[in-house]
N, C-alpha and C positions, 0 to 999 in steps of 0.2 A: 356594447349595446346594453342598456339598462332594461332588465326584464322585471315583470311583476313578481315572478318567483323569487328573485334576488331581494327585492324590497320586502316581501313577506317573510323571508328567512331572517333578515335583520330585525324586523319587528318582533318575530317570535323569540329571538335571542334576548332582546331588550326586556320582554315580558318575563322571561325566566330569570334574568338577572335581577329584576325588581321584585321578584317573589310573587308576581301575579299569576304565573303558571308554574307547575312543578318541574324541576330539573329532571333529566333522564336518570342521573345518578348523583349522589352526594357522598363525597369522601369526608367522613365526620371526624373532627377533632384531631387532625394530624398536625405534625410539626412541619409547616410549609416553608420551603426554601424561598426567602425573599432575596433575590440576587441583586436587587436595586439598592437595598439598604444593608446587605450582607448580614442577615440574621434569620434565624428560624422563628416563625410565629405560629402559635397554636390556633388553628381555625379550620373551618370547613371549606371545601372546594366543590363548587357546583358545576356539573358538566351537563351540557345540553347541545344536541345537534352536532356532536363531534368536537365542540370547542369548550373552553373554560368560560363560563358566563359570570361567575361571581366568587368572591372570597369573603368570609365572615361567618355568619350564622345562616344556614339553609336547612330546609327539610324537604323530603320528598318520599314517594312510595318505595324508592330503592336507595338504600344507604349501605355504605361499607365503613365499618369502624376502623379508623386509621390512627387511633390514639397511640399505638405502639410503633408507628412508622414515621419516617421522614419522607415527606412528599416533595419530589424533585422533578424537574423536566426530564423527558426522555433524552438519552445521550445521543450526541451527533459526532461521528468521526469525520473530522474536517479534511483529512487526507489519507486515503487508503487505496490500495490496489487489490481489487477482488482476486485477481489472478494469483497473487501470492498466497492466498488462503487455499488455493487449489480446489475451491468449491464453486458450484454453480450459484447464481444469485439466489435461487430458491433455498438451496441447502445452507447458504450463508445466513439467510434470514432466519431459518430454523435454529441455527447455531447461536446467533448473537442476541436475538430478541429476549430470551430468558436472562440475559445479562444487562438489560436495560437500554440497549441501543435501538432507537426508533428511526434513525436517519443516518445516511452516510453520503459523503461527497467522494465519489469514485473517479479516479483517473484511469480510463481504460486503454492507456497507450500500449500496454503489453499486448493484449489481444489485437489491437488495431495495427501494431507493427507486424503482426503475423497475417491477419486476415483483412486488413483495411476496414472499409465501412461495413463489410459483412460482420466483422467482430463487434463493432459498435452497435449495429442493429440487433445482434444476438443479446447483448447485455440489456439494451433498452426493452426488448421484447420479453425476455425471461424475468426481468425485474418489475414489469408492469403489474400494478395491483397488489403488490406484496405488503405485509404489515410492517416492513421496514422500508422507508422511502429512499429510493436510490436517485440521487442527483449526480449528474455526470459533468465533468469538465471536458471540453473538446481537446483531444490530444494535440499538443503543439509541435511535437517532435516525432513525426512519422515520415522518414526515419529520424532517429535521434540526432544523428550527425551524418556527414558525408564520408565518414571513415569506416562504414560497415554496410552490409547488404541486408536490407529488411524485406519483408513480404509485401510492403505497400509504400505508397508515397502520397501523403495528403497535402494538397496545395492550400494556399491561403483562400482560394475560391471554394475549395471543398469545406474548409472550416467555416467560412462566412455563411455558407448555406445551413450550417448546423445551428446558428443562432436562433432560428425560428422554432427549434425543437423545445418543447415545454420543459423538459427536465435537464437540458443542457444549460448551465448557468454561468459559464465562463470559460476561459482558456486555461488548460492544465499546465502544469509546471514547465516553465521554459528552461529546459535542460541545456540547450545550446547557448550558453552564456557567451562563449566566444563569438558566435554569430551575431548576438546583440551588440557586443562591444565593438566589433569591426563593421557594424552596420551592413550585414549581409542583406541584400534587398528581399530575398525570399523569407528570411526570418522577420524582418520589419513589416512585411506585408501581412504576416500572421498576427502580429501585434496590432496592426492597424485594423484588421478585420474584427478585432474585439475591443476596439477603442471605446472607452466608457463602461466596459464590463469588468468583471473580476478577472485578474490575470495572476496566476500563482507562479512562484519562483522556484528555482533550483540552482543555488549558487554557492557550493561548498567553498569556504575559505576566501571568497571574494571580498575585497576590502578597498578602502581609499577611493580614488577617483573612478576606478572601474566600477565599484559598487554604486557610486553616485549615478553613473551613467546607466547602469542596469535598472535601478529604481526609477530613475527619470524617464525610462522608456515605458513606464506604466505598470511595472511588476510590483505586486503589493504584499507578497508573503514569502517566507522561506521555511522549509522543514529540514534543511540539510545542515544546520548549525551543529557543530560538535564541540565548540569551545565557548566559554562564557563571554570572553571579550568579543568574539565574532558575533554572537547573538546580540550583545549590547550595542555594537556598532550598527547592526541592521535595524534594531528596534528604534534607535535614535533617528534613523532616516524614515521612520514611519511604517516599517514593515510589520506585518503580523507574524509573530514568531510561533511556529508550530513545533512544539517540543515533542520529539518522536521517541517512542519506546516500543519497538517491534521485536521480532524474533532475532534479527541480526543487528540492526542499528539501535543501540541503546544509549540515548543522550540525556535521559532524565536527571541522573545524578549530577552531570556536569552543568546543566542549564537551569536547574531549579532555583539557584540563588538569584537568577534574573527576575523572578516574580516577586513583586512587592505591591503595596497598595496603589502606587502610582502606575505601575506597568501592567497590572493584572489584565485589563481589558484588551491589551495587545498580545496576549499569550493564550495559546490553546494546547490541549493535549491530543495527540494523534497516534495512530499505530503504524501507518505507512505500509509496511510489509509484515504480515503476521501469518505464520504457518499453521496448518490445521491442528497439530498436536498441542500448540500453545493455546488455541481457542478451546479445545476440549479439556485440557488440564486446568487452565488458569482463568479463562474467560476472555473478555474483550476490553472495552474501555473501563469497566469496573475494576479490572486487574491493574490497569495503569493508574487509575485514581487511588486505589489502595496503596500502591507503592509510593506514590507522591505524598499521600497523607502520612505514611510510615516515615518518610524522609522529613516531615515537618511542615508540609503545606497545610494550611487551614482547610478543613473539609469543605466549607462553602466556596472557597476559592477553587478547589478541585472540581466541584460541581459546575461552577461558572465556566471553567476552561474546557468542558465538554458539552456545554449547552449554550448559554447566552453569548459568550464571546464568539463562538463559532457561527452561531446564527446571525449575529450582527455583521461579522466580516463578510459572510456570503449573502447578505441582504435577504435574509429569510425572516421577515418581521413577525410572522405568526407562529414562531416556535422558539424554543430556548428559554422560556420563562413560565412560571406558574402565575399567570396574570389573565385578566379578562380579555377575550378576543384571541388568545393564543390557542392553538390546537390542543386538544386534550390528549397530548402525548406525555405520559407521566410514568414515573417509576416510584414505587414505594419501597423504601429501604428499611430493613430491620436493624441494620448496623451501618455506621459510617467508617469505622476503623476496625477491621477492613470493611469495604463497601460490600453489602450483601443485598441483592435484589430479591424481593419477595413477590411483588405484583408489578405488572406492566399494563398500561392502558394505551391503546393506539386509536386516535380519533374517537376517544371515549369508550372504545370497546375493550373489555377485559380479556387480554390476550395471553397473559402469563399469570398463573395462580399458584402461589406458594412455590415459586421457582420453576414451575413446570409449564410447558407450552400448553395453552388451553384452547387452541384453535388448530384446525387442519390447514396445512399449506400443501396443496396437491402438487404432484410431480408434473413436469411438462416433457413432452417428447423432445429428444435431442435432434436439432436440425441436421440434415445430411451434409451441409456445407461448412462444418466447423473444424474440419481437419486440414492440416497443411504439412506435407512432407514431400519435397521434390529434391532429392539428393542425387548428384551425378555419381555413378559407381566409382569406387576407389579401392585400393588394397592397402595392406599394412605399410608399404613403402612410403605412403603419403605422410607418415609420421617421422620419417628420417630427417635428420638435421646435418647436412654436410658441414664440416668444421671449416669456417672461413676466418677463424681467428682463435686466440687462446682465452679470451675473456668475453663474457656475455652479460647483457642486461638480464636481471632476474626480477620478476615480480615478487615483492615481499608482502605476505599477508599480515594484516593487523587484526588480532583476535577481536571478535565482536564488533568490527567496524567494516564498512564497505570501502573506506579509503584503503589504499595500498601504498607501500613504500617501493623504492627501486634500489637495487644493489648491482654493483659490478663485481662479478665473481669469476674465478678461473673455471673454465669448462672441463668436464670429464669427457675425454676424447678416446674413442676406440675405433680402430680401422678407418680413420679419417672422418668419423662422425661423432657428433655430440650425443652422449647418452645420459640417461638418468643417473643421478648419484644419490642413491637411497641413504647412504651413511650421512651425507650432508643435508639430507632432506630437500634436494633439488630435483624436481620431477618435471616431466614434459607436460605441457598444456597445449591443447589443440582446439581450434574452432572450425567447424565444418558448416559451410553454407547449406541451408535446407529449404529455401523458398523458391529460388529461380533456376536451380540446376546449373549454377555457374561453374561448379567444380572447385570453388575457392576453399582451400584448407590452409590455415596458418598455424605454425607451430612455434611455441616459445617455451620459457622455463619459469617455474614458480617455486617459491620456498615457503614452507609453513604448514603443509598438509600432514606431515609426519606419517604418511602411508609407508608401510614396510613391504607391501605386495599388492597386486591387483590394480584396478582402475575404476573410476567413477565417471559417469556420463549423464548429461541431462539436456533436454530441449528448452529448459528454463534458463535463459542467458540474456539478462537485461542489456539493451532494450529490444534488440532485433531478434533475439531468441533463436539464434542458430544453435546447432548442437555443440556443446562444449564438453571436453573430457580432460581428465588428468589421470596420470598413471605411472606406475613403476616399470611397465613394460609396454612396448608398442603393440604387441599382439593383444594384450588385455584392453588397451585403449580402443582398438578397432572392434573387439568383441562387444564392449559396452556400448560404443557409439552405434553399431549396427542394430543392437537390441532396441535402442531408442528409436531408430528409424523404423524398424519393423512394427513397433507399437503405435506408430503415427504420433509419437511424442510421449515423453515421460522421463523417468529416472531409472538408471540401471547400474549395477555393480557387477564387475567381472573379475575373476581370478583364475589363473591357469587355463585361460581361453574358454571358460564356461561362465554362464550367468549365475551369479549367486542369489540375486533378488532383483525385483523390478517394481516400479509403480507406474501403471499406465495413466496418461493424461490425454484423453482423446479430444478434449475441447481445445483446439489450437496448439496442442502440445504443452498446454499451460494448466488446464483444470481437469479435475476428475468429474465423472458423471455418477459417482458413488456417494453414499451418505458420509457425514463427517467422521463417525466412529471408524468406519472401514478405511477411509482415506488416511486418517490420523494413525491408525494401526499400521498401515503399510509404510507410512512415513517414519514411524518409530522403528520399524524393522530395518529400514534402509539405513537409518542413522546408526543403529546397533551394528549392522554388518560392516559399515565403514569403520567403526571403532574396532571391530575384530581384526581388521586389516592394519591396525596401528594408528588410525587417525585420532588425534587428540582434540580436534576442534569440536565444540558443542554442536555446531551447525555446519557440517562440511559442505552440504549441497547449497546452502545459502551463500557461503563464501564463494563457491564455484560459480554460482549464477551471476555474480556481479563482476567477475574477472573479465568480461567482454564489454563492459560499459565504459565507453571512452569519454564520459563527461564527469567521472569521479576520479580525482587524482589518486596516485601519480602515474602509474604505468598499467596499461591494460592491453589485451589481445583481442582483436576482432578477426573476422574471416579474411580480412584484407591485409593484416599484419600487426606489428607491435606499435602501440600508440603511446607517446609521451603526452599525457593530458595537459601538462603545464605548457607545452609547446603547441598542443592541438595539432599534432602532425605525426606521421609515421616516422619511426626511427629504426635503424638497423639493429638486429639482435647482437651482432658482434661489435665490439668497441675497440678492437685493435687489428 
């Protein structure tokens, strides 16, 4: 419906653009990023009614001298999981706005796998009206697969109903790529529900005819590339390549050679999973851009990969550029190498001044229905492994990657049971179902944590987020896992049957209700305590959290058993 107010607004913007009326604010004489010609141009930027109305020479009652700054669009994270930050939407906005981020495309499948539509509603409600725009993708894989037990099950009909939600702009990463390839009717129905909309992908190492089939099903992006040849093949088929540099998965160095003048528009920089201490220490997309520029990426290309390219892919035509008609979401940079953000404007409002938040983002009451913990009682014997053979499959960690290897190794057997072999760094891994009280507990083996004693446990276990624990002794594993249960979710470390440290995550067992600095401090402590027990991994809990994800090759453990991801099927622990 065309309203008189809408017509009047357009008319007022035209007058401001023509200089007939004064703009609300003029950024004077800045080096403006022209992402269409790939150059910086010194000129004024006129802001009026929350949008950019003109570039060139403008004057008005309010001016900001921008001669010492690069004027660039506000940054957009095209693929991220709020839950990995362990922050509420409001706290996340407080954290990233000073780093130039003014919009994010969030995939809420973590909290939705725990709480279903209640989790999605929480994210939508808590992010409403923030100075960082939260766009959401409808979670395509709740549950992620049939190989695990999640807290919810979203059908194609559930997802179709979400298309009318203003801030839900597409279908989130289709992790169940075997379901696509084998034409699972339930998976295809979800794709059909979002026909004509943006559908994100998740297809690690997929290639050849299988990749053709996956792309042909309407899936348009991938953030899971770890190898240059893999990314190039996907790009040649028209996929948007989201180059990921997060806390755990770091693919920038391997994939940056993909980006050239011809491929630039099909490439974006994203964070995917970024933990709180990384945000506190290093920043957000500004840190990813800085690293890319340090590696040789032209600064304007880096800017485009977190602004224009992302906006164009997600069909957000009013953002991503410093151009008339675009939202006045802008960052003023004092430096490009490294990227240093001095000022941020959101809808024309000055929200960050000299790197400091200049507005108040009020807290919101935590809803009563955001916790989930329903574990059937168990005792320490649940972690025993009767020896049914002499050799076992062992999950092999790959440092700084969420991919895992698989090995066949001789088992350490005592009294007819397989036990941990600390000397060979082979520890027990267990997944405890926490949503439906099924009593499911699966036990396997993992190599690569280097723990010498104690146990780690967490309710952050992608994507179903059951309790997962690893340890040198069954009793410590039980102690740590019970601490997670008692907290209604979180992280815990146990040693000698006592809790060493913990980090409560009361929002779905995934997110904290505390400020960034406090959450990051607890995270730092829990990493330190893990290292004191011998762990040599830089991010032990991040590694642990992905060991239950049966859509990332090669070997994973869910509450229902050991999964060979290449076969997309359960396999026995013993191989002889």
